[in-house]
N, CA and C of each residue as an Amber inpcrd file, in Angstrom:
protein
   675
  34.7540000 -29.9840000   1.8030000  33.8960000 -29.3300000   0.5910000
  34.8980000 -28.8010000  -0.4120000  34.5700000 -29.1620000  -1.6700000
  35.3550000 -28.7290000  -2.7340000  35.2610000 -27.1340000  -2.9990000
  36.2580000 -26.4130000  -3.4370000  36.2870000 -24.9740000  -3.5500000
  35.0250000 -24.5240000  -4.2260000  34.6990000 -25.1760000  -5.5070000
  33.6530000 -24.7600000  -6.2520000  32.2440000 -24.7780000  -5.5250000
  32.0230000 -25.9460000  -4.8580000  30.8430000 -26.1170000  -4.0840000
  30.7630000 -24.9620000  -2.9570000  31.9350000 -24.7090000  -2.3580000
  31.8620000 -23.6180000  -1.3710000  31.5390000 -22.2910000  -2.0480000
  31.9950000 -21.8690000  -3.2660000  31.7430000 -20.7830000  -3.8710000
  30.2900000 -20.6300000  -4.2240000  29.7000000 -21.7690000  -4.6620000
  28.3460000 -21.7890000  -5.0550000  27.4660000 -21.5080000  -3.7580000
  27.8480000 -22.0240000  -2.6160000  27.0530000 -21.7880000  -1.4070000
  27.1970000 -20.3490000  -0.9680000  28.3730000 -19.8560000  -1.0750000
  28.5320000 -18.4110000  -0.6870000  27.9140000 -17.4810000  -1.5710000
  27.8660000 -17.7990000  -2.8900000  27.1680000 -16.9460000  -3.8340000
  25.5630000 -16.9950000  -3.5950000  25.0600000 -18.1620000  -3.3050000
  23.7130000 -18.4190000  -3.1310000  23.2680000 -17.5920000  -1.8790000
  24.1090000 -17.5430000  -0.7280000  23.8230000 -16.8900000   0.4820000
  23.5650000 -15.4000000   0.2810000  24.1970000 -14.8580000  -0.8450000
  24.2840000 -13.3890000  -0.9920000  23.1750000 -12.9460000  -1.9900000
  22.4000000 -13.9410000  -2.3850000  21.2770000 -13.6630000  -3.2460000
  20.1470000 -13.1410000  -2.4340000  19.1760000 -12.3270000  -3.0710000
  18.0250000 -11.7530000  -2.4210000  17.1850000 -13.0310000  -2.2090000
  16.3800000 -12.8020000  -1.0140000  15.3680000 -13.7880000  -0.8460000
  14.3270000 -13.8850000  -2.0160000  13.8980000 -15.0960000  -2.3250000
  13.0400000 -15.1710000  -3.4200000  11.7280000 -14.4290000  -3.1810000
  11.3110000 -13.5900000  -4.2410000  10.1500000 -12.8120000  -4.0310000
   9.1230000 -13.5660000  -5.0590000   7.8970000 -13.7570000  -4.5160000
   6.7870000 -14.2910000  -5.2610000   5.6250000 -13.4050000  -5.3920000
   5.3070000 -13.0360000  -6.6850000   4.1290000 -12.2230000  -6.9330000
   3.0070000 -13.0300000  -7.5010000   1.8010000 -12.8440000  -6.7940000
   0.7000000 -13.6420000  -7.1910000  -0.5120000 -12.6330000  -7.6590000
  -0.9310000 -12.8080000  -8.7040000  -1.9490000 -11.9620000  -9.3410000
  -1.2030000 -10.7240000  -9.8500000  -2.0040000  -9.6420000 -10.2850000
  -1.2760000  -8.5230000 -10.8950000  -2.2890000  -7.3010000 -10.6760000
  -1.5370000  -6.1310000 -10.2360000  -2.3160000  -4.8920000  -9.9740000
  -3.1940000  -4.5270000 -11.2090000  -2.6370000  -4.5420000 -12.2830000
  -3.2530000  -4.2660000 -13.5720000  -4.6240000  -4.8830000 -13.6540000
  -4.7020000  -6.0990000 -13.5510000  -5.8950000  -6.8510000 -13.6410000
  -7.0170000  -6.5310000 -12.6710000  -6.5510000  -6.2070000 -11.3920000
  -7.4840000  -5.8040000 -10.3390000  -8.0500000  -4.4750000 -10.7000000
  -7.1260000  -3.4630000 -11.0200000  -7.5210000  -2.0630000 -11.1860000
  -8.3150000  -1.9020000 -12.4080000  -7.8660000  -2.5000000 -13.5090000
  -8.3510000  -2.2490000 -14.8930000  -9.4900000  -3.2080000 -15.3360000
  -9.4900000  -4.4730000 -14.7660000 -10.4290000  -5.4500000 -15.2160000
 -11.3000000  -6.0260000 -14.2600000 -11.3800000  -5.2640000 -13.1480000
 -12.4100000  -5.6430000 -11.9590000 -12.1960000  -7.0250000 -11.5050000
 -10.9070000  -7.4610000 -11.5140000 -10.6050000  -8.7350000 -10.8940000
 -10.2700000  -8.7620000  -9.4260000 -11.2340000  -8.4180000  -8.6600000
 -11.0320000  -8.1730000  -7.2700000 -11.0450000  -9.3080000  -6.2870000
 -11.6600000 -10.4330000  -6.8700000 -11.5610000 -11.6310000  -6.1100000
 -10.3000000 -12.0140000  -5.6020000 -10.1240000 -12.5500000  -4.3340000
  -8.9560000 -13.0730000  -3.8740000  -8.2800000 -14.1340000  -4.5640000
  -7.0660000 -14.2570000  -4.8480000  -6.3690000 -15.3100000  -5.5150000
  -5.3060000 -15.9890000  -4.5800000  -5.0320000 -15.4370000  -3.5460000
  -4.0650000 -16.0510000  -2.5160000  -4.8080000 -15.9300000  -1.0160000
  -4.6810000 -16.9260000  -0.2940000  -5.2060000 -16.9580000   1.0840000
  -3.9840000 -16.6710000   1.9930000  -4.1690000 -15.8670000   2.9010000
  -3.0530000 -15.4860000   3.8280000  -2.8210000 -16.5920000   4.7070000
  -3.7080000 -17.5010000   5.0690000  -3.3460000 -18.5600000   5.9100000
  -2.5770000 -19.6620000   5.2670000  -2.2050000 -19.4820000   3.8920000
  -1.2790000 -20.3330000   3.2460000   0.1270000 -19.6920000   3.3820000
   0.3110000 -18.4720000   4.0120000   1.6070000 -17.8580000   4.0810000
   1.8120000 -17.7880000   5.6410000   2.7050000 -18.6990000   6.1300000
   2.8930000 -18.7570000   7.5780000   4.3150000 -18.9510000   7.9680000
   4.6100000 -18.6880000   9.2120000   5.9330000 -18.8750000   9.6790000
   6.8360000 -17.6920000   9.7540000   7.8210000 -17.7040000  10.6590000
   8.6130000 -16.4710000  10.9180000   9.4590000 -16.1860000   9.5250000
   9.8220000 -15.0770000   9.4820000  10.6830000 -14.5670000   8.2490000
   9.7500000 -14.2760000   7.1280000   8.3960000 -14.3430000   7.1410000
   7.5780000 -14.1320000   5.9660000   7.0470000 -12.6950000   6.0520000
   7.3280000 -11.9280000   4.9240000   6.9260000 -10.6150000   4.7260000
   6.1070000 -10.3550000   3.4210000   5.1650000  -9.6810000   3.4150000
   4.3130000  -9.3350000   2.3260000   3.4160000  -8.1980000   2.3810000
   2.9610000  -7.6880000   1.2120000   2.1240000  -6.5770000   1.1790000
   1.0560000  -6.7270000  -0.1030000  -0.1690000  -6.2210000   0.0690000
  -1.0600000  -6.2570000  -1.0340000  -2.4170000  -5.7000000  -0.4180000
  -3.3490000  -5.6110000  -1.3990000  -4.6570000  -5.1780000  -0.9390000
  -5.5610000  -6.3840000  -0.4220000  -6.5620000  -5.9440000   0.3600000
  -7.7240000  -6.9420000   0.8770000  -8.5440000  -7.2420000  -0.3460000
  -9.0720000  -8.3770000  -0.4470000 -10.1410000  -8.8390000  -1.4510000
 -11.1060000  -7.7450000  -1.7910000 -11.3160000  -7.6000000  -3.0520000
 -12.3130000  -6.5280000  -3.5900000 -11.9170000  -5.1280000  -3.1480000
 -10.5930000  -4.8790000  -2.7870000 -10.1440000  -3.5490000  -2.4740000
 -10.7060000  -2.9500000  -1.3700000 -11.0570000  -3.6750000  -0.2790000
 -11.6640000  -3.2230000   0.8650000 -10.7840000  -3.1870000   2.1710000
  -9.5440000  -3.0540000   1.7920000  -8.5770000  -2.9100000   2.9200000
  -7.1750000  -3.1990000   2.4820000  -6.3330000  -3.1400000   3.4130000
  -4.8630000  -3.4510000   3.0470000  -4.2960000  -4.6250000   3.9380000
  -3.2810000  -5.3690000   3.3920000  -2.6840000  -6.4120000   4.1420000
  -1.2160000  -6.3230000   4.0910000  -0.6410000  -6.3230000   5.3940000
   0.8350000  -6.4450000   5.5330000   1.3000000  -7.5040000   6.4290000
   2.0210000  -8.3240000   6.0310000   2.6420000  -9.4230000   6.7650000
   3.9920000  -9.1290000   7.1970000   4.1830000  -9.2190000   8.5250000
   5.3800000  -8.6960000   9.1270000   5.9390000  -9.9300000  10.0190000
   6.9040000 -10.5750000   9.4880000   7.6210000 -11.6700000  10.1840000
   6.4570000 -12.8050000  10.5610000   5.7360000 -13.0410000   9.4440000
   4.6980000 -14.0520000   9.7080000   3.5040000 -13.7790000  10.4410000
   3.2130000 -12.5210000  10.8960000   2.0450000 -12.0000000  11.4440000
   1.2760000 -11.1960000  10.3330000  -0.0310000 -11.5660000  10.0540000
  -0.8030000 -10.9120000   9.0300000  -1.6180000  -9.7940000   9.6580000
  -1.2630000  -8.6480000   9.3140000  -2.0600000  -7.4110000   9.7990000
  -3.0200000  -6.9550000   8.7620000  -4.2120000  -6.7210000   9.0580000
  -5.3660000  -6.3710000   8.0360000  -5.9960000  -5.0510000   8.5560000
  -5.8780000  -4.0740000   7.6750000  -6.3490000  -2.7380000   7.8640000
  -7.7810000  -2.6560000   7.0890000  -8.8930000  -2.2360000   7.8780000
 -10.1230000  -2.1120000   7.0860000 -10.5730000  -0.7680000   7.6790000
 -11.6110000  -0.1700000   6.9240000 -12.3270000   1.1690000   7.2690000
 -13.5950000   0.7800000   7.9420000 -13.6970000   1.1650000   9.1680000
 -14.9410000   1.0350000   9.9120000 -15.4810000   2.3110000  10.3610000
 -16.6580000   2.6270000   9.9400000 -17.2400000   3.9320000  10.2960000
 -16.2130000   5.1140000  10.0630000 -15.6400000   5.0920000   8.8460000
 -14.7470000   6.1290000   8.4450000 -13.4360000   6.1430000   9.2400000
 -13.2110000   5.1620000   9.9930000 -11.8380000   5.0070000  10.7440000
 -11.1370000   3.7610000  10.3780000  -9.9090000   3.8090000  10.4690000
  -9.1070000   2.6260000  10.0760000  -8.9630000   1.7520000  11.3960000
  -9.2670000   0.4360000  11.2110000  -9.0110000  -0.5150000  12.2770000
  -8.1330000  -1.6410000  11.7930000  -7.1430000  -1.8980000  12.6040000
  -6.0290000  -2.9190000  12.3140000  -6.2790000  -4.1350000  13.1440000
  -6.2990000  -5.3750000  12.5910000  -6.3750000  -6.5920000  13.2930000
  -5.3680000  -7.5250000  12.7480000  -4.9210000  -8.5360000  13.6380000
  -4.0900000  -9.6200000  13.1910000  -5.0040000 -10.7250000  12.7070000
  -5.0680000 -11.1280000  11.6190000  -6.0810000 -12.0420000  11.0480000
  -5.4630000 -12.6560000   9.8010000  -5.4060000 -14.0860000   9.7270000
  -5.0310000 -14.8340000   8.5260000  -6.0880000 -15.2440000   7.6600000
  -7.3300000 -15.0790000   8.0590000  -8.4650000 -15.7220000   7.4740000
  -8.8970000 -14.6090000   6.5190000  -8.1230000 -14.2180000   5.6070000
  -8.4990000 -13.2000000   4.4940000  -7.6850000 -13.5880000   3.1830000
  -8.1200000 -12.9820000   2.0810000  -7.4960000 -13.1550000   0.8550000
  -7.1190000 -11.8940000   0.0550000  -6.2760000 -12.0170000  -0.8050000
  -5.7710000 -10.7380000  -1.5690000  -6.0450000 -11.0540000  -3.1250000
  -6.4130000 -10.0870000  -3.9430000  -6.4790000 -10.2280000  -5.2720000
  -5.0820000 -10.1460000  -6.0500000  -4.1370000  -9.5190000  -5.3820000
  -2.7580000  -9.5320000  -5.8410000  -1.9420000  -9.4410000  -4.6090000
  -0.7360000 -10.0580000  -4.6550000   0.0280000  -9.9240000  -3.4710000
   1.5500000 -10.3260000  -3.6720000   2.3510000  -9.6210000  -3.0650000
   3.8750000  -9.9640000  -3.1700000   4.5150000 -10.3040000  -1.9020000
   5.2600000 -11.4110000  -1.8600000   5.7980000 -11.7810000  -0.5320000
   7.2040000 -12.3950000  -0.6320000   7.8230000 -12.5030000   0.3090000
   9.1690000 -13.1750000   0.5160000   9.4090000 -13.8580000   1.8160000
  10.2350000 -14.8930000   1.9040000  10.6950000 -15.4020000   3.1870000
  12.0570000 -15.0080000   3.3460000  12.3850000 -14.1950000   4.2360000
  13.6710000 -13.6530000   4.5310000  14.4870000 -14.4000000   5.6470000
  15.6070000 -14.7110000   5.3510000  16.4960000 -15.4480000   6.3790000
  17.2110000 -14.3670000   7.1640000  17.7430000 -13.2900000   6.4710000
  18.3660000 -12.3250000   7.2840000  18.2580000 -10.9660000   6.4600000
  18.3040000  -9.9100000   7.2550000  18.2410000  -8.5310000   6.5580000
  19.6580000  -7.9480000   6.7070000  20.0480000  -7.4470000   5.2550000
  21.3300000  -6.9440000   5.0760000  21.1900000  -5.4240000   5.0880000
  21.9520000  -4.5800000   5.9480000  21.8570000  -3.1910000   5.9460000
  22.6180000  -2.5850000   4.6460000  21.9140000  -1.5420000   4.1260000
  22.4080000  -0.9020000   2.9660000  22.3800000   0.5840000   3.2930000
  23.5010000   1.3160000   3.1810000  23.6900000   2.6060000   3.6070000
  22.9010000   3.6750000   2.6200000  22.0400000   4.4160000   3.2070000
  21.3950000   5.3510000   2.5390000  22.0750000   6.7930000   2.4010000
  22.2520000   7.2330000   1.2460000  22.9260000   8.5020000   1.2100000
  22.1390000   9.6480000   1.9250000  22.7810000  10.5850000   2.4080000
  22.0740000  11.6700000   3.1950000  21.0510000  12.4150000   2.4590000
  21.1870000  12.3680000   1.0440000  20.0760000  13.1050000   0.2200000
  18.8500000  12.3320000  -0.0420000  18.8910000  11.0620000   0.3580000
  17.6840000  10.2150000   0.2930000  16.8970000  10.4040000   1.5190000
  15.7670000  11.2230000   1.4660000  15.0380000  11.5680000   2.6560000
  13.6860000  11.2730000   2.4060000  13.1740000  10.6820000   1.3350000
  11.7490000  10.4430000   1.1670000  11.6060000   9.1910000   0.2490000
  10.3180000   8.8990000   0.0750000  10.0190000   7.5420000  -0.8180000
  10.4070000   7.7770000  -2.1720000  10.2530000   8.7920000  -2.6710000
  10.5680000   9.1850000  -4.1770000  12.0930000   9.0360000  -4.2720000
  12.9480000   9.6080000  -3.3150000  14.3480000   9.4810000  -3.3350000
  14.7670000   7.9740000  -3.1900000  14.0940000   7.2370000  -2.3430000
  14.4630000   5.8570000  -2.1330000  14.2060000   5.1120000  -3.5420000
  13.1240000   5.4270000  -4.1360000  12.8180000   4.6520000  -5.4010000
  13.9620000   5.0480000  -6.3580000  14.3490000   6.2820000  -6.4290000
  15.3690000   6.7000000  -7.4100000  16.6760000   6.0940000  -7.0320000
  16.9370000   5.9270000  -5.7470000  18.2280000   5.4540000  -5.3400000
  18.3910000   3.8260000  -5.6300000  17.3370000   3.1420000  -5.2630000
  17.3670000   1.6970000  -5.4650000  17.3950000   1.5180000  -7.0670000
  16.6490000   2.3370000  -7.7860000  16.7370000   2.0760000  -9.3680000
  18.0360000   2.3780000  -9.7630000  18.7510000   3.4870000  -9.3300000
  20.1270000   3.7680000  -9.7900000  21.1010000   2.7340000  -9.5410000
  20.8670000   1.9680000  -8.3680000  21.8350000   0.8420000  -8.1150000
  21.3400000  -0.5640000  -8.6640000  20.2650000  -0.4580000  -9.4880000
  19.5820000  -1.8230000  -9.9530000  20.4980000  -2.5900000 -10.9580000
  21.5520000  -1.8600000 -11.4430000  22.5550000  -2.7000000 -12.3050000
  23.0980000  -3.7370000 -11.6030000  23.3740000  -3.6310000 -10.3100000
  23.9480000  -4.6290000  -9.4180000  22.9140000  -5.4090000  -8.7080000
  21.7960000  -4.8090000  -8.4790000  20.7140000  -5.5850000  -7.7080000
  19.3280000  -5.1890000  -8.3170000  18.8960000  -5.7330000  -9.5170000
  17.6480000  -5.2680000 -10.2520000  16.4200000  -5.7110000  -9.4500000
  16.5740000  -6.5570000  -8.5830000  15.3650000  -7.1620000  -7.8550000
  14.7220000  -8.2690000  -8.6490000  13.6080000  -8.6830000  -8.2290000
  12.8620000  -8.1600000  -7.1890000  13.5510000  -8.5870000  -5.6930000
  13.3170000  -7.7010000  -4.7200000  13.7490000  -7.9680000  -3.4380000
  12.8900000  -7.2220000  -2.3820000  12.7870000  -7.7550000  -1.2920000
  12.1250000  -7.1610000  -0.1570000  12.9640000  -6.1840000   0.6460000
  12.4860000  -5.1160000   1.1090000  13.0960000  -4.2280000   1.9780000
  12.3310000  -3.6920000   3.0280000  13.1150000  -3.2930000   4.1520000
  12.4980000  -2.6250000   5.1790000  13.0830000  -1.2410000   5.4550000
  12.2490000  -0.3310000   5.9520000  12.9070000   0.9900000   6.5540000
  12.5250000   1.1220000   7.9210000  13.4060000   1.3860000   8.8180000
  13.0730000   1.5070000  10.2130000  13.6570000   2.8480000  10.7080000
  12.7120000   3.5210000  11.5100000  13.2570000   4.7890000  11.9200000
  12.1460000   5.7610000  12.2740000  12.4870000   7.0630000  12.1510000
  11.3790000   8.0870000  12.5250000  11.0540000   8.9740000  11.4350000
   9.8800000   9.0890000  11.0650000   9.4740000  10.1120000  10.0030000
   9.2030000  11.3810000  10.4990000   9.6340000  12.4250000   9.7220000
   9.1330000  13.7580000  10.0580000   7.6540000  14.0290000   9.7310000
   7.2260000  13.3660000   8.5550000   5.9040000  13.4310000   8.1110000
   5.6060000  12.3230000   7.1200000   4.4170000  11.7380000   7.1680000
   4.2090000  10.5770000   6.2820000   2.6540000  10.4520000   6.1870000
   2.2190000   9.8890000   5.1420000   0.8290000   9.5020000   4.9510000
   0.6370000   8.1850000   4.3170000  -0.3300000   7.4610000   4.7170000
  -0.7790000   6.2940000   4.0050000  -2.2740000   6.1440000   3.8660000
  -2.7760000   5.1940000   2.8870000  -4.0600000   5.2050000   2.6950000
  -4.5750000   3.6000000   2.8230000  -5.8450000   3.5850000   3.1490000
  -6.4200000   2.2390000   3.2110000  -7.6030000   2.2110000   2.2660000
  -7.6550000   1.2700000   1.2960000  -8.6060000   1.0640000   0.3280000
  -9.9850000   0.7620000   0.9850000 -11.0590000   1.2900000   0.5250000
 -12.4190000   1.0260000   1.1450000 -13.4660000   1.1540000   0.0600000
 -13.3270000   0.2990000  -1.0430000 -14.2790000   0.2630000  -2.0480000
 -15.5460000  -0.3090000  -1.5510000 -16.7630000   0.2640000  -1.7970000
 -17.9360000  -0.1370000  -1.2820000 -18.3430000  -1.6630000  -1.8130000
 -19.1920000  -2.3230000  -0.9220000 -19.5970000  -3.7040000  -1.4210000
 -20.4350000  -3.5610000  -2.6300000 -20.2960000  -4.5260000  -3.5250000
 -20.8940000  -4.6390000  -4.6870000 -20.6280000  -3.6680000  -5.8490000
 -19.4240000  -2.9150000  -5.4970000 -18.9940000  -2.0090000  -6.6130000
 -17.6840000  -2.7460000  -7.3310000 -17.7110000  -2.6840000  -8.5590000
 -16.4320000  -3.1290000  -9.3410000 -15.7840000  -1.9560000  -9.9290000
 -14.5420000  -1.8370000  -9.7010000 -13.6480000  -0.7670000 -10.2720000
 -13.0840000  -1.1370000 -11.6080000 -12.8730000  -0.1590000 -12.3500000
 -12.2280000  -0.3710000 -13.7040000 -11.3250000   0.7390000 -13.9790000
 -10.7980000   1.4480000 -12.9640000  -9.8730000   2.5030000 -13.1130000
  -9.1510000   2.7320000 -11.9170000  -7.9710000   3.3610000 -11.8860000
  -7.1930000   3.6760000 -10.6700000  -8.0540000   4.7390000  -9.8580000
  -8.6570000   5.7290000 -10.5700000  -9.4370000   6.6720000  -9.9030000
 -10.5760000   6.0920000  -9.1110000 -11.3780000   5.0440000  -9.7140000
 -12.3210000   4.3860000  -8.9430000 -11.8500000   3.6580000  -7.7280000
 -10.6980000   3.0640000  -7.9720000 -10.1590000   2.1060000  -6.8720000
  -9.8910000   3.0320000  -5.6070000  -9.3930000   4.3080000  -5.7770000
  -9.0190000   5.0780000  -4.8990000  -9.9490000   6.1830000  -4.3710000
 -11.1430000   6.0860000  -4.9850000 -12.2040000   7.2420000  -4.5430000
 -12.6850000   7.1900000  -3.2120000 -12.5740000   6.0420000  -2.4730000
 -13.0450000   5.9320000  -1.1890000 -12.0040000   5.7330000  -0.1300000
 -10.7230000   6.0540000  -0.4220000  -9.6040000   5.8130000   0.4780000
  -9.8270000   6.6290000   1.6980000  -9.2900000   5.9780000   2.8980000
  -9.2430000   6.7780000   4.0670000  -7.6870000   6.9530000   4.3590000
  -7.2510000   8.1480000   4.8090000  -5.8320000   8.4450000   4.9330000
  -5.4220000   8.5290000   6.2600000  -4.1880000   8.0870000   6.5990000
  -3.6350000   8.0770000   7.9170000  -2.4880000   9.0580000   7.8690000
  -2.1550000   9.9400000   8.8730000  -0.9820000  10.7390000   9.0200000
   0.0250000  10.3090000  10.1410000   1.2140000  10.4660000   9.8310000
   2.3160000  10.2210000  10.8260000   3.1820000  11.4100000  10.9220000
   3.4690000  11.9580000  12.1210000   4.2800000  13.1850000  12.2970000
   5.2640000  12.8910000  13.4530000   6.4880000  13.1170000  13.1360000
   7.4970000  12.9510000  14.1260000   7.3890000  11.7290000  14.9870000
   7.3710000  10.5840000  14.3880000   7.2260000   9.4380000  15.1750000
   7.7040000   8.1310000  14.4150000   8.0680000   7.0610000  15.1780000
   8.6790000   5.8950000  14.6750000   7.5840000   5.1340000  13.8060000
   8.2390000   4.4500000  12.7410000   7.3180000   3.6420000  11.9180000
   8.2550000   2.5820000  11.3380000   7.5600000   1.5180000  10.7960000
   8.2080000   0.5700000  10.1460000   7.6370000   0.4970000   8.5470000
   8.4600000   0.4310000   7.5480000   7.9170000   0.3720000   6.2240000
   8.3610000  -1.0380000   5.7870000   7.4610000  -1.6940000   5.1280000
   7.7770000  -3.0350000   4.4840000   7.5940000  -2.8900000   2.9870000
   8.5220000  -3.1760000   2.2260000   8.3970000  -2.8210000   0.7910000
   9.0040000  -3.8160000  -0.0650000   8.6480000  -3.7880000  -1.5080000
   9.2320000  -4.5760000  -2.4660000   9.7460000  -3.7690000  -3.6060000
  10.9730000  -4.0330000  -4.1230000  11.4540000  -3.2450000  -5.3030000
  11.6130000  -4.2690000  -6.4030000  11.4960000  -3.7120000  -7.6570000
  11.7440000  -4.4610000  -8.9210000  11.6570000  -3.5320000 -10.0060000
  12.6310000  -3.7460000 -11.0380000  12.5710000  -2.9180000 -12.2030000
  11.7690000  -3.5640000 -13.3460000  11.1070000  -4.8000000 -12.9070000
  10.3910000  -5.5150000 -14.0070000   9.0140000  -5.8660000 -13.5950000
   8.6200000  -5.1520000 -12.4900000   7.1280000  -5.5710000 -12.0830000
   6.1660000  -4.4500000 -11.9390000   6.3980000  -3.3010000 -12.7720000
   5.4190000  -2.3080000 -12.8100000   4.1030000  -2.7590000 -13.2680000
   3.0210000  -2.3540000 -12.6640000   1.5830000  -2.8210000 -12.8700000
   1.4000000  -4.2930000 -12.3890000   2.3710000  -5.0220000 -11.9540000
   2.1530000  -6.2310000 -11.3770000   1.9810000  -6.1540000  -9.8240000
   3.0490000  -5.7180000  -9.1940000   2.8320000  -5.3460000  -7.6790000
   3.2750000  -3.9130000  -7.4060000   3.9390000  -3.1730000  -8.4150000
   4.1290000  -1.8380000  -8.2850000   3.2730000  -1.0290000  -9.2670000
   3.0960000   0.3860000  -8.9460000   2.4600000   1.2580000  -9.8700000
   3.2150000   1.3870000 -11.1570000   2.4630000   1.8930000 -12.2350000
   3.0090000   2.0230000 -13.4520000   4.2330000   3.1060000 -13.6040000
   4.2890000   4.0130000 -12.4440000   5.3050000   5.1480000 -12.5280000
   6.3170000   4.8840000 -11.2740000   6.4410000   3.6810000 -10.7690000
   7.3090000   3.5230000  -9.6150000   7.8110000   1.9480000  -9.6430000
   8.9540000   1.8790000  -8.9950000   9.5360000   0.3710000  -8.9160000
   9.3900000  -0.0430000  -7.4650000   8.7230000   0.6470000  -6.6270000
   8.4370000   0.0120000  -5.3130000   7.0520000   0.0740000  -4.8260000
   6.7390000  -0.8180000  -4.0320000   5.2660000  -0.9270000  -3.3360000
   5.5530000  -0.9780000  -1.9110000   5.0500000  -0.1070000  -1.1490000
   5.5030000   0.0130000   0.2910000   4.4060000   0.2220000   1.1420000
   4.2970000  -0.5970000   2.3160000   3.2750000  -0.2310000   3.3650000
   4.0090000   0.1350000   4.5570000   3.1550000   0.9540000   5.3950000
   3.5830000   1.5360000   6.5960000   2.8390000   1.1470000   7.7130000
   3.5610000   0.7740000   8.9120000   2.7820000   0.2260000  10.1270000
   3.5510000   0.8510000  11.3020000   2.6440000   1.2710000  12.2400000
   3.1370000   1.7400000  13.5220000   3.6590000   0.6560000  14.4010000
   4.5910000   0.9830000  15.3100000   5.3060000  -0.0110000  16.2430000
   4.2020000  -0.7460000  17.0660000   2.9750000  -0.1000000  17.4550000
   1.9840000  -0.7390000  18.1990000   1.0430000  -1.6380000  17.2940000
   1.2610000  -1.4540000  16.0440000   0.4030000  -2.2370000  15.0560000
  -0.9780000  -1.8050000  15.0600000  -1.3420000  -0.5460000  15.5400000
  -2.6550000  -0.0450000  15.5210000  -3.1100000   0.8510000  14.2160000
  -2.0120000   1.0600000  13.5930000  -2.2090000   1.9710000  12.3350000
  -1.3630000   1.3530000  11.2280000  -1.9510000   1.1250000  10.1040000
  -1.2930000   0.4800000   8.9430000  -1.9390000   0.8940000   7.6780000
  -1.2900000   1.0640000   6.6150000  -1.7360000   1.2400000   5.2730000
  -0.6860000   1.2910000   4.2380000  -1.1480000   1.4360000   2.9140000
  -0.2220000   1.6560000   1.7970000   0.4850000   3.0370000   1.8730000
   1.7030000   3.1130000   1.9860000   2.4980000   4.3050000   2.0330000
   2.3780000   5.1250000   0.8160000   1.9490000   6.4340000   0.8860000
   1.8830000   7.3440000  -0.1930000   3.1330000   8.1860000  -0.2250000
   3.4000000   8.8810000   0.8820000   4.5470000   9.7140000   1.0460000
   5.1810000   9.5000000   2.2990000   6.4850000   9.7250000   2.4550000
   7.1760000   9.7250000   3.7940000   8.4760000  10.5620000   3.5730000
   8.7000000  11.2990000   4.7410000   9.9180000  12.2480000   4.6080000
  10.4390000  12.0620000   6.0430000  11.8030000  11.9770000   5.9990000
  12.5780000  11.8060000   7.2240000  13.9080000  12.6750000   7.1130000
  14.5060000  12.8700000   8.3030000  15.7440000  13.5590000   8.4100000
  17.0150000  12.7940000   7.9140000  17.9600000  13.2820000   7.2520000
  19.1650000  12.5630000   6.9500000  19.5800000  11.7250000   7.9960000
  19.8610000  10.3440000   7.7690000  20.1740000   9.4740000   8.8210000
  19.0460000   9.0090000   9.5980000  17.8150000   9.5120000   9.3650000
  16.7540000   9.0450000  10.2820000  16.1360000   7.5820000   9.9900000
  16.5190000   7.0000000   8.8840000  15.9560000   5.7230000   8.5170000
  17.0780000   4.7640000   8.2140000  16.9110000   3.5140000   8.6200000
  17.8060000   2.4720000   8.3240000  17.0790000   1.5820000   7.1530000
  17.8650000   1.3100000   6.1230000  17.3990000   0.4790000   5.0540000
  17.9510000  -0.8850000   5.1400000  17.1620000  -1.9940000   5.1150000
  17.5210000  -3.2530000   5.0780000  16.9700000  -3.9890000   3.8730000
  17.7650000  -4.8640000   3.3490000  17.3970000  -5.6270000   2.1720000
  17.3040000  -7.1680000   2.4340000  16.1980000  -7.7260000   2.0790000
  16.0120000  -9.2440000   2.5170000  17.0660000 -10.1880000   1.6090000
  17.5940000 -11.1290000   2.4290000  18.4390000 -11.9580000   1.7500000
  18.0090000 -13.5050000   2.3260000
């Protein structure tokens, strides 16, 4: 193999896994476009990771290594099932071949700090890219959307008026997230560069991560390649 071809192959191997964003958060939240635009049964196979809301904002979807986990609110409680027969009104996903560890500074101990850390290093890695956090949280909370049937939302406040919240205290969790400096209101909120879901090891609790705090060194950060 010629040196130039080898260089191209090595450079490609160091690139982030391709991130695909379908639909846009702003259209769902502000323009009542809650109908699903991507079917989860079209996203299959090992190495696939993704996050987004359930159609019509009636739950959360987290794909972990090709397994689609769906969180819904039933009788005011969150129920999680493995189910690919669902759709999302917006979704972000990537097929990851390997996870590259990235050292977290000791002062990065929550999601806000993680967002700031990834943004500060975005000159060398602006995204979009998938990431995972693995470890134990001191405290964390996540929500599951639960907009009633036949209701159309036209604001962020309406979208979250019926959320059911989950708490995590001194326990292991996995966070699946996506970072980008160019996708605010597409798959990240208007004031953040990350969209992150949290799931328990037994896969019985899952939702959109709101806050999470851990001890220095308590989390491992992995970036999808």
